[in-house]
C-alpha positions as CSV (number, residue, x, y, z in Angstrom):
1,M,0.0,0.0,0.0
2,D,1.0,3.6,-0.4
3,S,1.6,6.2,2.3
4,N,-2.1,7.2,2.5
5,F,-4.0,6.8,5.8
6,V,-4.8,3.2,6.4
7,N,-7.5,1.9,8.7
8,N,-8.7,-1.6,9.5
9,A,-12.1,-3.3,9.8
10,I,-13.0,-6.7,11.4
11,V,-15.3,-8.4,9.0
12,N,-16.4,-12.0,9.9
13,K,-13.3,-12.2,12.1
14,D,-11.0,-11.2,9.2
15,N,-8.8,-8.2,9.6
16,I,-9.2,-6.1,6.4
17,F,-7.0,-3.0,5.9
18,Y,-8.4,-0.2,3.8
19,K,-7.7,3.3,2.6
20,E,-10.1,6.2,2.5
21,L,-12.3,6.9,-0.4
22,K,-11.2,9.7,-2.7
23,V,-13.5,12.1,-4.6
24,K,-12.8,10.3,-7.9
25,H,-14.3,7.1,-6.3
26,L,-17.4,9.0,-5.2
27,K,-17.8,10.3,-8.7
28,T,-17.7,6.8,-10.0
29,I,-20.3,5.7,-7.5
30,Y,-22.5,8.6,-8.3
31,K,-22.4,7.8,-12.0
32,C,-23.3,4.2,-11.3
33,L,-26.2,5.1,-9.0
34,F,-27.5,8.0,-11.1
35,G,-31.2,7.7,-12.1
36,D,-34.2,5.9,-10.8
37,D,-33.2,2.5,-12.1
38,P,-29.4,2.0,-12.2
39,N,-27.9,-1.0,-13.9
40,T,-27.2,-3.2,-10.9
41,N,-24.4,-5.2,-12.7
42,V,-22.6,-2.0,-13.4
43,V,-23.0,-0.8,-9.8
44,I,-21.6,-4.1,-8.4
45,R,-18.7,-4.3,-10.9
46,N,-17.5,-0.7,-10.1
47,L,-17.9,-1.2,-6.3
48,N,-15.9,-4.3,-6.5
49,N,-13.1,-2.5,-8.4
50,I,-13.1,0.4,-5.9
51,L,-13.0,-2.0,-2.9
52,C,-10.2,-3.9,-4.6
53,E,-8.2,-0.7,-5.0
54,L,-8.8,0.5,-1.5
55,T,-8.5,-2.7,0.6
56,S,-5.9,-5.4,1.2
57,L,-8.1,-7.9,-0.6
58,P,-7.7,-9.2,-4.2
59,L,-10.7,-8.9,-6.5
60,S,-11.5,-12.6,-6.2
61,K,-12.0,-12.3,-2.5
62,I,-14.0,-9.1,-2.8
63,E,-16.4,-10.9,-5.2
64,A,-16.6,-13.9,-2.8
65,L,-17.7,-11.8,0.2
66,N,-21.3,-12.6,1.2
67,F,-23.6,-9.7,0.9
68,V,-23.7,-9.1,4.7
69,D,-19.9,-8.9,5.0
70,Y,-19.8,-6.8,1.8
71,F,-22.1,-4.1,3.3
72,L,-20.3,-4.2,6.7
73,L,-17.1,-3.3,4.8
74,L,-18.9,-0.5,2.9
75,F,-20.3,0.8,6.2
76,E,-16.8,1.0,7.7
77,L,-15.4,2.7,4.5
78,R,-18.2,5.2,4.4
79,C,-17.9,6.1,8.1
80,T,-14.1,6.6,7.9
81,S,-14.1,8.6,4.7
82,I,-17.3,10.7,5.1
83,G,-18.7,10.2,8.6
84,N,-21.2,8.0,10.2
85,I,-24.2,10.5,10.2
86,I,-26.5,11.0,7.2
87,S,-28.8,14.1,7.3
88,A,-32.2,13.6,5.7
89,E,-35.4,15.5,5.5
90,L,-38.9,14.0,5.6
91,P,-41.5,15.4,3.2
92,E,-43.9,16.1,6.1
93,T,-41.2,18.0,8.1
94,P,-39.1,19.9,5.5
95,N,-37.5,22.1,8.2
96,Y,-36.3,19.2,10.4
97,K,-33.2,17.2,9.6
98,L,-33.3,13.6,10.6
99,Q,-29.9,12.1,11.7
100,I,-29.4,8.6,10.5
101,N,-26.5,6.8,12.2
102,I,-24.6,4.2,10.1
103,Y,-23.2,2.6,13.2
104,K,-26.8,1.5,14.0
105,F,-26.9,-0.2,10.6
106,T,-23.7,-2.1,11.5
107,E,-25.2,-3.1,14.8
108,A,-28.3,-4.5,13.1
109,L,-26.3,-6.7,10.7
110,E,-23.9,-7.9,13.4
111,K,-26.9,-9.1,15.4
112,I,-27.7,-11.7,12.8
113,K,-26.6,-15.0,14.3
114,T,-25.3,-16.4,11.1
115,N,-23.9,-19.6,12.6
116,E,-27.3,-20.5,14.1
117,L,-29.2,-19.4,11.0
118,L,-27.0,-21.5,8.7
119,A,-26.5,-24.4,11.0
120,V,-25.5,-27.6,9.3
121,D,-28.4,-30.0,8.8
122,S,-27.6,-33.7,9.3
123,I,-29.9,-36.4,7.9
124,D,-28.7,-40.0,8.2
125,N,-25.2,-40.0,6.7
126,I,-25.7,-36.7,4.8
127,K,-24.6,-33.3,6.1
128,I,-25.8,-30.1,4.3
129,H,-23.7,-27.0,4.7
130,Y,-25.1,-23.5,4.0
131,R,-23.8,-20.1,3.2
132,L,-25.0,-16.6,2.4
133,P,-24.9,-15.4,-1.2
134,T,-22.6,-12.8,-2.6
135,L,-24.0,-9.5,-3.8
136,L,-23.8,-10.6,-7.4
137,E,-25.8,-13.7,-6.5
138,V,-28.4,-11.6,-4.8
139,N,-28.6,-9.6,-7.9
140,K,-29.3,-12.7,-10.0
141,L,-32.1,-13.8,-7.8
142,I,-34.4,-11.0,-8.9
143,E,-34.2,-12.3,-12.4
144,N,-34.7,-16.0,-11.4
145,N,-37.3,-15.8,-8.7
146,T,-37.8,-19.6,-8.1
147,V,-37.5,-21.8,-5.1
148,E,-34.7,-23.8,-6.7
149,D,-32.6,-20.6,-7.4
150,I,-33.0,-19.5,-3.8
151,Y,-32.0,-22.6,-2.0
152,I,-29.2,-23.4,-4.5
153,T,-27.8,-20.0,-3.8
154,L,-27.7,-20.9,-0.1
155,L,-26.0,-24.2,-0.5
156,D,-22.3,-24.5,0.3
157,K,-21.5,-28.2,0.2
158,I,-22.9,-31.6,0.9
159,V,-21.0,-34.3,2.7
160,I,-22.1,-37.9,2.2
161,K,-20.2,-40.1,4.6
162,D,-16.6,-39.2,3.7
163,I,-17.3,-37.7,0.3
164,E,-17.5,-33.9,0.1
165,I,-19.2,-32.2,-2.8
166,D,-18.4,-28.5,-3.2
167,L,-21.6,-27.1,-4.7
168,K,-20.2,-23.6,-5.1
169,Q,-18.2,-24.8,-8.0
170,L,-21.2,-26.3,-9.9
171,D,-23.8,-24.8,-12.1
172,K,-27.6,-25.0,-11.4
173,K,-28.2,-28.0,-13.6
174,S,-25.4,-30.0,-12.0
175,I,-26.7,-29.2,-8.5
176,I,-30.2,-30.2,-9.3
177,T,-29.0,-33.4,-10.8
178,I,-27.2,-34.3,-7.5
179,L,-30.2,-33.3,-5.4
180,E,-32.6,-35.4,-7.4
181,K,-30.5,-38.5,-6.6
182,L,-30.8,-37.8,-2.8
183,P,-33.8,-38.7,-0.7
184,A,-36.8,-36.3,-0.9
185,K,-36.4,-35.3,2.7
186,I,-33.1,-33.7,1.8
187,T,-34.7,-31.4,-0.7
188,Y,-37.5,-30.6,1.8
189,T,-34.9,-29.7,4.5
190,I,-33.0,-27.4,2.1
191,A,-36.2,-25.7,1.0
192,N,-37.3,-25.2,4.5
193,K,-33.9,-23.7,5.5
194,A,-34.3,-21.3,2.6
195,Y,-37.7,-20.1,3.9
196,I,-36.3,-19.6,7.4
197,V,-33.4,-17.5,6.1
198,L,-35.6,-15.4,3.8
199,D,-38.0,-14.7,6.7
200,K,-35.2,-13.7,9.0
201,F,-33.8,-11.1,6.5
202,N,-37.2,-9.8,5.6
203,E,-37.5,-8.7,9.3
204,I,-34.4,-6.6,9.2
205,N,-35.4,-2.9,8.9
206,L,-32.3,-0.7,9.2
207,L,-34.5,2.3,10.2
208,S,-36.4,0.6,13.0
209,Y,-34.3,2.3,15.7
210,I,-35.6,5.8,14.7
211,P,-39.0,6.6,16.2
212,E,-39.8,9.2,13.5
213,M,-39.4,6.5,10.8
214,V,-42.0,4.1,12.2
215,E,-44.0,4.2,9.0
216,R,-40.9,4.1,6.7
217,C,-38.7,1.0,6.2
218,L,-35.4,0.2,4.7
219,Y,-35.2,-3.6,4.5
220,F,-31.9,-5.4,4.3
221,N,-33.0,-8.6,2.5
222,F,-32.5,-10.6,-0.7
223,N,-34.1,-7.9,-2.9
224,I,-31.4,-6.1,-4.8
225,K,-33.6,-3.0,-5.2
226,N,-33.5,-2.5,-1.4
227,L,-29.7,-2.8,-1.4
228,I,-29.3,-0.3,-4.2
229,L,-31.5,2.1,-2.2
230,L,-29.2,1.6,0.8
231,L,-26.2,2.4,-1.4
232,K,-27.9,5.7,-2.5
233,L,-28.5,6.5,1.1
234,L,-24.9,5.7,2.1
235,F,-23.1,7.6,-0.7
236,G,-25.7,9.6,-2.6
237,D,-26.1,10.1,-6.3
238,Q,-25.7,13.9,-6.5
239,L,-23.4,13.9,-9.6
240,L,-24.4,17.4,-10.8
241,S,-23.7,18.9,-7.4
242,L,-20.2,17.3,-7.3
243,Y,-19.4,18.7,-10.8
244,E,-20.6,22.2,-9.8
245,N,-18.5,22.2,-6.6
246,I,-15.4,21.0,-8.4
247,F,-16.0,23.8,-11.0
248,A,-16.3,26.4,-8.2
249,L,-13.1,25.2,-6.4
250,C,-11.2,25.3,-9.7
251,K,-12.5,28.7,-10.7
252,M,-12.1,30.5,-7.3
253,G,-9.5,28.4,-5.5
254,N,-7.1,27.7,-8.5
255,F,-7.3,24.0,-7.9
256,T,-7.1,21.5,-10.7
257,P,-9.8,18.9,-11.2
258,E,-7.2,16.2,-10.9
259,Y,-6.1,17.5,-7.5
260,I,-9.6,17.7,-6.2
261,E,-10.5,14.2,-7.4
262,N,-7.5,12.7,-5.6
263,C,-8.5,14.4,-2.3
264,T,-10.3,12.5,0.4
265,P,-13.9,13.6,1.0
266,G,-12.9,15.2,4.2
267,E,-10.3,17.4,2.4
268,Y,-12.7,18.2,-0.3
269,L,-15.3,19.4,2.2
270,L,-12.7,21.4,4.1
271,F,-11.7,23.2,0.9
272,H,-15.3,23.8,0.0
273,K,-16.1,25.2,3.4
274,K,-13.1,27.5,3.3
275,L,-14.2,28.7,-0.2
276,E,-17.7,29.5,1.2
277,Q,-16.1,31.5,4.1
278,I,-14.1,33.5,1.6
279,R,-17.1,34.2,-0.6
280,S,-19.2,35.3,2.3
281,Q,-16.5,37.9,3.3
282,Q,-16.3,39.4,-0.2
283,T,-17.9,42.9,-0.4
284,A,-18.9,42.3,-4.0
285,P,-20.9,39.0,-4.3
286,I,-20.2,36.9,-7.3
287,Q,-23.2,36.3,-9.5
288,S,-24.5,32.8,-9.5
289,S,-24.6,32.7,-13.3
290,N,-20.8,33.0,-13.4
291,L,-20.4,29.8,-11.3
292,N,-23.5,28.0,-12.4
293,I,-24.4,27.3,-8.8
294,N,-26.5,29.1,-6.2
295,T,-24.1,31.4,-4.3
296,N,-26.7,32.1,-1.7
297,S,-26.8,28.4,-0.6
298,N,-25.0,27.7,2.6
299,F,-22.4,25.0,3.0
300,D,-24.8,22.2,4.0
301,D,-27.1,23.0,1.1
302,I,-24.5,22.3,-1.6
303,N,-22.6,19.6,0.2
304,P,-23.3,16.5,-1.9
305,Y,-22.9,14.2,1.1
306,N,-25.4,16.1,3.3
307,S,-27.8,17.0,0.5
308,P,-31.5,16.9,1.6
309,D,-32.2,15.4,-1.8
310,L,-31.9,11.9,-0.6
311,P,-33.5,8.9,-2.3
312,P,-37.0,8.1,-1.0
313,I,-37.4,5.3,1.5
314,T,-40.0,3.0,0.2
315,S,-42.2,0.4,1.8
316,R,-41.1,-3.1,2.3
317,S,-39.9,-5.0,-0.7
318,E,-39.8,-8.7,0.0
319,F,-38.2,-11.4,-2.1
320,T,-40.9,-14.1,-2.3
321,P,-40.3,-17.4,-3.9
């Protein structure tokens, strides 16, 4: 790693070292999340590349992280680089800023007793081992919403006496062929486990700790649309605001775009805050048309990380087989 600040996160008992996000990474994330219906494959591919660049993990291990550990790592990265508090406004209370604490999200996911939830099932001489899917596998589930696809995604391996079959390395057709040769109670047990796991995750509402959000939910489950919504909440998608702020810093602060994009978010916000202080002290205000931004806006209003223009939090979206 280079000389940049390095932090570490404990994810599933693994010690992962990571560097802070830079403005260029946020710009990439904004581009991926822009619009009402972003391409989820593009989002995941770019996030994987960013995490590979910023962590001590190779791309293969990033892609192999189950989706819970993946988001725990993203939570750590977001808190270190930008802060753990997200300011949001509810439509019914436009003058009140709600504080959303990402550390509470981390606590909610860490409360999942994965070992108990995915406990090995033993039937006669057959042992069934389970796992949580990767983010890419969760993304595929929305296209293949069948019972078979769900429980196949949760299968890790099957051990018959002393013979171990690694199901992660097999395609769907091969797995089904193997299962068809086993007793029917094996398939029933696997399907039942899948329903238990899905029900557990459909109960996880990351906003449940906030009294003001009692009628609004952000579910962390096997629905990729909910996970994309969570990403928008974590990082935002204010691409235009970022470009406007970079333009203002270059024009008035004599920065270069390359320099700003290689700053950390903290440095970027510090420079922007200083620019706002200088502008407020000027006797002759600069016309907004010259900068293509609203010069009357305060720092919080044009800060792309604290923008009130956050994505809407919708009602529960369950993944139902």
